[in-house]
C-alpha positions as CSV (number, residue, x, y, z in Angstrom):
1,M,160.6,123.8,55.3
2,A,160.3,120.5,53.5
3,H,161.7,119.3,50.3
4,F,160.8,116.4,48.0
5,V,161.7,115.4,44.5
6,V,159.6,115.2,41.4
7,N,161.2,114.0,38.1
8,G,164.6,114.8,39.6
9,S,163.8,118.4,40.5
10,T,163.8,119.6,44.1
11,I,160.7,121.4,45.1
12,G,160.8,123.8,48.1
13,W,157.9,124.6,50.4
14,L,158.2,128.0,52.1
15,V,156.4,128.3,55.5
16,S,155.7,131.7,56.9
17,L,154.5,131.6,60.6
18,A,152.3,134.3,62.0
19,V,151.4,134.8,65.7
20,V,147.9,136.3,65.7
21,V,146.3,137.9,68.9
22,S,142.6,137.3,68.9
23,A,139.8,139.0,70.9
24,S,140.0,138.0,74.6
25,S,136.3,138.6,75.2
26,G,135.3,135.6,73.1
27,A,132.7,137.6,71.2
28,A,132.2,136.9,67.5
29,A,134.1,139.2,65.1
30,P,133.0,139.6,61.5
31,G,135.3,137.9,59.1
32,D,137.2,136.0,61.7
33,G,136.6,132.7,59.8
34,V,134.7,131.0,62.7
35,I,131.0,130.3,62.1
36,E,129.1,131.3,65.3
37,P,125.5,130.1,66.0
38,G,123.1,132.4,64.2
39,E,125.7,133.8,61.8
40,N,125.1,134.0,58.1
41,E,127.7,131.6,56.8
42,V,128.0,133.0,53.3
43,A,128.4,136.6,54.6
44,E,130.9,135.5,57.2
45,L,133.0,133.5,54.6
46,Q,132.9,136.5,52.3
47,Q,134.8,138.6,54.7
48,A,137.0,135.8,56.0
49,V,138.4,134.9,52.7
50,Q,139.4,138.5,52.1
51,N,141.0,138.8,55.6
52,P,144.6,137.7,55.6
53,V,144.6,137.1,59.4
54,A,141.3,135.1,59.6
55,D,141.2,131.9,61.6
56,L,140.2,129.9,58.5
57,I,141.7,126.8,57.0
58,S,141.7,127.1,53.2
59,V,143.5,125.9,50.1
60,P,143.7,128.5,47.4
61,I,144.8,127.5,43.9
62,Q,145.6,130.6,41.9
63,N,146.6,130.7,38.2
64,N,148.2,133.9,36.8
65,A,148.7,134.3,33.1
66,F,150.9,137.2,31.9
67,F,150.5,138.1,28.3
68,D,152.9,139.7,25.9
69,F,155.9,138.9,28.2
70,G,159.4,139.3,27.1
71,P,161.0,140.4,23.7
72,R,159.1,137.7,21.9
73,E,155.8,138.6,23.5
74,G,155.1,135.1,24.9
75,T,153.0,134.1,27.9
76,L,154.4,133.6,31.4
77,N,152.2,131.4,33.6
78,V,152.4,131.1,37.4
79,T,150.1,128.7,39.4
80,N,150.2,129.3,43.2
81,I,149.2,126.6,45.6
82,Q,148.8,128.3,48.9
83,P,147.4,126.2,51.8
84,V,146.7,128.2,55.0
85,L,146.5,126.4,58.4
86,P,145.7,128.3,61.6
87,L,146.6,126.5,64.8
88,N,144.9,127.5,68.1
89,L,147.6,127.7,70.8
90,T,145.4,129.2,73.6
91,D,142.1,131.2,73.7
92,D,144.0,134.3,72.9
93,W,146.8,133.2,70.6
94,N,146.8,131.5,67.1
95,L,149.7,130.3,65.1
96,I,149.0,130.7,61.4
97,T,151.2,128.7,58.8
98,R,151.1,129.9,55.2
99,T,152.8,127.7,52.6
100,I,153.2,128.9,49.0
101,L,154.3,126.6,46.2
102,P,154.4,128.4,42.8
103,I,154.7,126.4,39.6
104,V,156.2,128.6,36.9
105,S,156.1,128.2,33.1
106,K,158.3,130.8,31.4
107,P,158.6,131.3,27.6
108,G,161.9,131.4,25.8
109,L,163.3,134.9,25.6
110,T,165.5,134.4,22.6
111,P,165.0,132.4,19.3
112,G,165.8,128.7,19.9
113,Q,165.3,129.0,23.7
114,G,162.5,126.7,24.9
115,R,159.9,127.1,27.6
116,E,161.1,126.2,31.1
117,T,158.8,124.9,33.9
118,G,159.9,124.6,37.4
119,F,159.3,125.5,41.1
120,F,160.5,128.3,43.3
121,S,159.6,129.7,46.7
122,P,158.8,133.4,47.1
123,A,157.7,134.8,50.4
124,R,154.7,136.2,52.2
125,P,154.8,138.3,55.4
126,S,153.6,136.9,58.7
127,K,150.9,139.0,60.4
128,L,149.9,140.1,63.9
129,N,146.2,140.9,64.3
130,F,145.0,143.4,66.9
131,D,141.3,143.3,67.8
132,G,139.6,146.6,66.9
133,K,138.5,148.7,63.9
134,L,141.9,148.4,62.3
135,L,143.7,145.1,61.9
136,W,147.4,145.4,61.6
137,G,150.5,143.2,61.6
138,V,154.2,143.0,61.1
139,G,156.5,140.1,60.6
140,P,159.5,138.6,58.7
141,V,159.6,137.5,55.1
142,A,162.0,134.8,53.8
143,L,163.2,134.0,50.3
144,L,164.6,130.5,49.5
145,P,166.6,129.5,46.4
146,T,164.5,126.5,45.3
147,A,164.2,127.3,41.6
148,T,164.9,124.4,39.3
149,D,166.3,126.7,36.6
150,D,168.3,129.9,36.8
151,R,165.7,131.6,34.6
152,L,163.0,130.9,37.2
153,G,164.7,132.4,40.2
154,A,167.7,134.3,41.5
155,D,169.2,131.4,43.4
156,K,169.5,133.6,46.5
157,W,168.6,133.4,50.2
158,G,166.8,136.5,51.4
159,L,165.0,138.2,54.3
160,G,163.0,141.3,54.9
161,P,160.1,142.9,56.9
162,G,156.4,142.7,56.1
163,L,153.4,144.8,57.1
164,V,149.6,144.4,56.8
165,L,146.8,146.8,57.4
166,L,143.1,145.9,57.1
167,S,139.7,147.5,57.9
168,M,136.2,146.0,57.3
169,P,133.6,148.8,57.4
170,G,130.1,147.5,56.5
171,N,130.2,145.5,53.2
172,W,133.7,146.7,52.4
173,V,137.0,144.9,53.1
174,I,139.9,147.4,52.5
175,G,143.6,146.7,53.2
176,T,147.2,146.5,52.1
177,V,150.1,144.1,52.4
178,L,153.7,145.2,51.6
179,W,157.2,143.7,52.2
180,N,160.7,144.2,51.0
181,T,163.3,141.4,50.6
182,W,167.0,141.6,50.4
183,S,169.4,138.8,49.4
184,F,172.2,137.9,51.8
185,A,173.6,134.6,50.4
186,G,173.4,132.2,47.5
187,S,175.2,131.3,44.3
188,G,173.2,133.5,41.9
189,D,174.9,136.4,40.0
190,E,172.2,139.0,40.7
191,D,171.4,140.5,44.1
192,V,167.8,140.7,45.2
193,N,166.3,143.9,46.6
194,R,162.6,143.9,45.8
195,L,159.5,145.6,47.2
196,T,156.1,143.9,46.8
197,W,153.0,145.9,47.5
198,Q,149.4,144.6,47.3
199,Y,146.3,146.6,48.1
200,F,142.9,145.0,48.1
201,V,139.4,146.6,48.0
202,N,136.4,144.3,48.1
203,Y,132.7,145.0,48.2
204,N,130.5,142.2,49.3
205,L,127.2,141.7,47.5
206,P,124.2,139.4,48.2
207,K,124.2,135.6,47.5
208,G,127.9,135.2,48.0
209,W,129.0,137.6,45.1
210,Y,131.6,140.3,45.6
211,L,133.6,142.9,43.6
212,T,137.3,142.9,44.1
213,T,140.5,144.5,43.0
214,S,143.9,143.3,44.4
215,P,146.7,144.2,42.0
216,I,150.3,143.3,43.1
217,M,152.8,146.1,42.5
218,T,156.6,145.4,42.5
219,A,159.8,147.5,42.6
220,N,163.1,145.9,41.6
221,W,165.6,148.3,43.2
222,E,168.4,146.3,41.4
223,A,167.1,147.1,37.9
224,D,169.8,148.4,35.5
225,R,167.4,150.9,33.9
226,G,165.3,153.3,36.0
227,G,162.3,152.6,33.7
228,D,162.5,148.9,34.6
229,T,162.1,149.4,38.4
230,W,158.3,149.4,38.8
231,T,155.5,147.2,37.7
232,V,152.1,148.8,38.4
233,P,148.9,146.9,37.3
234,V,145.4,148.3,37.4
235,G,142.2,146.4,37.1
236,G,139.9,144.1,39.0
237,G,137.1,141.6,38.7
238,L,134.5,139.6,40.7
239,G,134.1,136.6,42.8
240,R,131.5,134.3,44.4
241,I,131.4,131.9,47.3
242,F,129.1,128.8,46.8
243,R,129.0,125.1,47.8
244,I,130.0,122.0,46.0
245,G,128.1,119.5,48.1
246,S,128.9,120.5,51.7
247,L,132.2,122.1,50.8
248,P,132.3,126.0,50.6
249,V,134.4,127.2,47.6
250,N,135.5,130.7,46.9
251,T,136.1,131.5,43.1
252,Q,137.2,134.7,41.5
253,V,138.6,136.1,38.3
254,Q,140.4,139.4,37.8
255,G,142.1,141.1,34.8
256,F,144.9,143.7,35.0
257,Y,146.7,146.0,32.7
258,N,150.3,147.0,33.6
259,A,150.2,150.8,33.3
260,V,153.8,150.9,34.3
261,K,156.2,148.0,33.5
262,P,159.8,147.1,32.6
263,E,160.7,147.1,28.9
264,F,160.0,143.4,28.5
265,G,157.4,143.0,31.2
266,A,153.9,141.6,30.5
267,E,151.2,143.9,29.1
268,W,148.2,142.1,30.6
269,E,147.5,139.6,33.4
270,L,144.6,137.2,33.9
271,R,144.1,135.8,37.4
272,V,141.8,132.9,38.1
273,Q,141.5,131.5,41.6
274,V,139.7,128.5,43.2
275,Q,139.9,128.4,47.0
276,L,138.6,125.4,49.0
277,L,137.3,126.5,52.5
278,F,137.2,124.6,55.8
279,P,135.5,126.9,58.4
280,K,135.4,126.2,62.0
281,R,131.9,126.1,63.6
282,R,130.9,126.7,67.2
């Protein structure tokens, strides 16, 4: 993990490492992120960007706007910068690094309280990929206390397990990622015990278009009120892969309604993502 300073604030980079087992036969696998001779590049990239264990270098920039958040019904904005760098250790083993830097802008929750903007580091699970019809993985998740304001993070260190399951039948990409994090140290007053569960269903269409739904559900097991435990969004959207010059780019937009939420949770979420792709070619 590296730290640097911007305007006097410490920014933390959280790196999750994943050891990925690839096919030993050397045969091309759909959605593996490597462009083989004769492959349809757009179709390959459609599945690769939807595969969390693909051997694909990419830089997603994702903006999430949460509307009607808090007692004053303001807007919470979270921009995630998430570079992914796979490293080929051997013909059969890859080491995948995933770095996530969220930039959070949170509205005031009481009259006279201003908007705070800062940085914190949540976690993503590392993943193990088994060649076959079902891709699966397990790995550790880490939470680091790098928030620049107490309102933006719990100021706690945390660890937990993560799991991913994925299948790609035909034009479909279907999977789920879930992890739970427990705090074990830190100066914050509130303990962390949180489940994060994301399922994703994508249907790939011609000319780089695809339909997608990938809501992120959370459960705060430390919530004071039982009704404040779960956040369950429903919704979806569409995306497309195209080129800017010679650079492949994946874009998508999704909208979600929180069918279940805490008392002061957001009603709606708008997610917009631009992802720069750097595929390998053989």
